[in-house]
C-alpha positions in Angstrom: 60.4 116.2 53.5 58.1 113.4 54.6 56.8 113.5 58.2 56.1 109.7 58.2 58.4 107.2 59.8 60.0 104.8 57.3 62.6 102.1 57.6 65.0 104.5 55.9 64.6 107.4 58.3 63.9 105.7 61.7 64.8 102.9 64.1 63.3 101.4 67.2 65.5 101.1 70.3 64.2 98.9 73.1 66.4 99.4 76.2 66.3 96.9 79.1 62.9 95.4 78.3 63.3 92.7 80.9 61.0 91.5 83.6 63.4 92.8 86.4 63.8 96.3 85.0 60.1 96.5 84.0 59.1 96.1 87.7 60.5 99.6 88.1 57.7 101.1 86.0 55.3 103.0 88.2 52.9 104.8 85.9 51.3 101.8 84.2 50.7 98.2 84.9 53.8 96.0 84.3 51.8 93.4 82.3 50.4 96.2 80.1 53.9 97.5 79.5 55.1 94.0 78.5 52.2 93.6 76.0 52.8 97.1 74.6 56.5 96.4 74.2 55.9 93.1 72.4 53.3 94.7 70.1 55.7 97.5 69.3 58.4 95.0 68.5 56.1 93.0 66.2 54.9 96.2 64.5 58.5 97.2 63.8 59.2 93.8 62.2 56.1 94.0 60.0 57.0 97.5 58.9 60.7 96.6 58.4 61.8 99.2 60.9 65.4 98.5 62.1 65.3 97.5 65.8 68.0 97.3 68.5 67.2 95.4 71.7 69.5 95.8 74.7 69.9 94.0 77.9 71.5 95.0 81.2 72.7 91.4 81.6 76.2 90.6 80.5 75.2 87.4 78.7 71.9 86.5 77.1 68.3 87.5 77.3 66.9 85.3 80.1 63.8 87.3 81.1 60.5 86.4 79.4 59.6 89.8 78.0 63.0 90.3 76.4 63.0 86.8 75.1 59.6 87.3 73.6 60.7 90.5 71.9 63.7 88.6 70.4 61.4 85.8 69.2 59.3 88.3 67.3 62.3 89.0 65.1 63.2 85.4 64.3 62.4 84.1 60.8 59.8 81.3 60.8 61.2 77.8 60.2 60.7 76.4 56.7 60.2 73.0 58.1 62.5 71.5 55.5 
C-alpha cells in the first residue's frame, strides 16, 4: 500500500476559511493563515486532489479569503 497522498486516496476539506472565522486563530498570524490556506487550495488543484470548501454563511462566499480559495478552482477563460 502506497503511503503517498493521491487524488484517488485523499481529499482536502477547507472548513470555514473566511475572514471572520480566521480572526479566531490565535497561534499564528491571520494573514499567514490566509496565505497558507490559499497556497494549499492551489496545490490541491494542481495535484488534482478533490477539494470541499465550506462556509458558515447560509448563502454565498462573501469573505475575501474564501472567495480567493474558490477562484483558485475556476477554470481559466478561453477568451473565445
